[in-house]
C-alpha positions in Angstrom: 0.0 0.0 0.0 1.2 3.5 -0.8 0.7 6.3 1.7 1.3 10.0 1.2 2.2 12.2 4.2 1.9 15.9 4.0 4.4 17.7 6.2 8.0 16.8 7.1 7.9 18.1 10.6 8.5 15.8 13.6 5.0 14.4 13.4 5.1 13.7 9.7 8.6 12.1 9.8 7.7 10.1 12.9 4.5 8.8 11.2 6.5 7.9 8.0 9.1 6.1 10.2 6.6 3.9 11.9 4.6 3.2 8.7 7.9 2.2 6.9 8.6 -0.2 9.8 5.3 -1.9 8.9 6.4 -2.2 5.2 4.2 0.6 3.8 5.5 2.6 0.8 5.7 6.2 2.0 6.1 9.5 0.2 6.5 12.6 2.3 5.5 16.0 0.8 6.9 19.2 2.3 6.4 22.7 1.0 9.6 24.1 2.6 13.0 23.5 1.2 14.0 21.2 4.0 12.3 19.0 6.6 11.4 20.5 10.0 11.7 24.1 9.0 8.7 25.3 11.0 8.0 24.6 14.7 10.0 21.4 14.9 13.0 23.3 13.5 13.1 25.6 16.5 12.9 22.6 18.9 16.1 21.1 17.5 14.7 17.6 18.1 14.1 18.3 21.8 11.2 16.5 23.3 10.5 18.4 26.5 7.6 18.1 28.9 8.8 20.9 31.1 6.9 23.7 29.3 3.6 22.1 28.8 1.1 24.5 30.4 -1.3 25.6 27.7 -1.6 29.4 26.9 -5.4 29.7 26.9 -5.9 31.4 30.2 -7.2 34.9 31.0 -3.9 36.0 32.6 -2.1 35.1 29.4 -4.6 37.0 27.3 -4.0 40.0 29.5 -0.3 39.7 29.0 -0.6 39.2 25.3 -2.7 42.4 25.0 -0.1 44.3 27.0 2.6 43.0 24.6 0.8 44.2 21.4 3.1 46.5 19.4 6.2 45.8 21.5 9.1 44.5 19.4 10.8 42.8 22.3 7.6 41.0 23.5 8.1 37.3 24.3 5.0 36.6 22.2 4.7 38.5 18.9 1.2 38.8 17.5 0.8 41.2 14.6 -2.9 42.3 14.4 -4.0 42.5 10.8 -7.0 41.5 8.6 -6.0 37.8 8.1 -9.0 35.4 8.0 -7.0 32.4 9.1 -5.5 34.3 12.0 -8.9 35.7 13.0 -10.5 32.2 13.0 -7.5 30.9 15.1 -8.0 33.7 17.6 -11.7 33.0 17.9 -11.0 29.3 18.6 -8.4 30.3 21.1 -10.9 32.6 22.9 -13.6 30.0 22.9 -11.1 27.5 24.4 -10.3 30.1 27.1 -14.0 30.7 27.8 -14.4 27.0 28.4 -11.8 27.3 31.2 -10.4 23.8 30.6 -6.8 24.8 30.6 -5.9 22.4 33.4 -7.3 19.4 31.5 -5.5 20.5 28.3 -2.3 21.0 30.2 -2.5 17.4 31.5 -3.2 16.1 28.0 -0.2 18.1 26.7 2.0 16.6 29.4 0.8 13.1 28.5 1.5 13.7 24.9 5.0 14.9 25.7 5.8 11.9 27.8 4.5 9.5 25.1 6.5 11.5 22.5 9.7 11.2 24.5 9.2 7.4 24.9 8.7 7.0 21.1 11.7 9.2 20.4 13.9 7.1 22.7 12.6 3.9 21.0 13.7 5.2 17.6 17.0 6.3 19.0 17.7 2.9 20.5 16.4 0.8 17.5 18.3 2.9 14.9 21.4 3.2 17.1 21.5 6.9 16.8 24.4 8.4 18.6 24.4 12.0 19.8 24.6 14.1 22.9 21.5 12.5 24.5 20.6 13.7 27.9 17.8 12.1 29.9 16.6 14.1 32.9 13.8 16.0 34.4 13.4 19.7 34.7 11.0 21.1 37.3 9.7 24.6 37.0 8.3 25.4 40.4 5.3 27.6 40.0 4.5 30.4 42.4 0.8 30.1 41.7 -0.6 27.6 44.3 -3.2 26.2 41.8 -0.6 25.5 39.2 1.7 23.9 41.7 -1.1 21.7 42.9 -1.9 20.7 39.3 1.8 19.9 38.6 2.3 17.8 41.8 -1.0 16.0 42.2 -1.7 14.5 38.8 -0.1 11.2 38.1 0.8 10.4 34.5 
């Protein structure tokens, strides 16, 4: 069976890898010149669960509004008349209104842990040698609710 995968980021390449292991014929299509030139490019192959809290909270929206127009802002958002951006922003606000950021954060952490396991499986099976470091980083929150969330949920 032939399978086409659109996107050569970490998700596309990982899917292609596991499908090839099952003897499928894979073609990966990527619009950029090289693989992983978008978000995965910035990660440099790092699978990290330490920064998993989702952004859709009211305090983050307040911060983002205060950063508008600032060139040195940690989050750059250029307001313009872009339909895709407007639809994304509406979805983001609806998600914020639902107030389910704790659940989404837990889901994101679980996804990160699973990704790290799969990444390690590939590394070991393919005998990939590089400066691999296995460890945990703990970002101690000052917000009591976030600290409780981080320490009381088992994954």
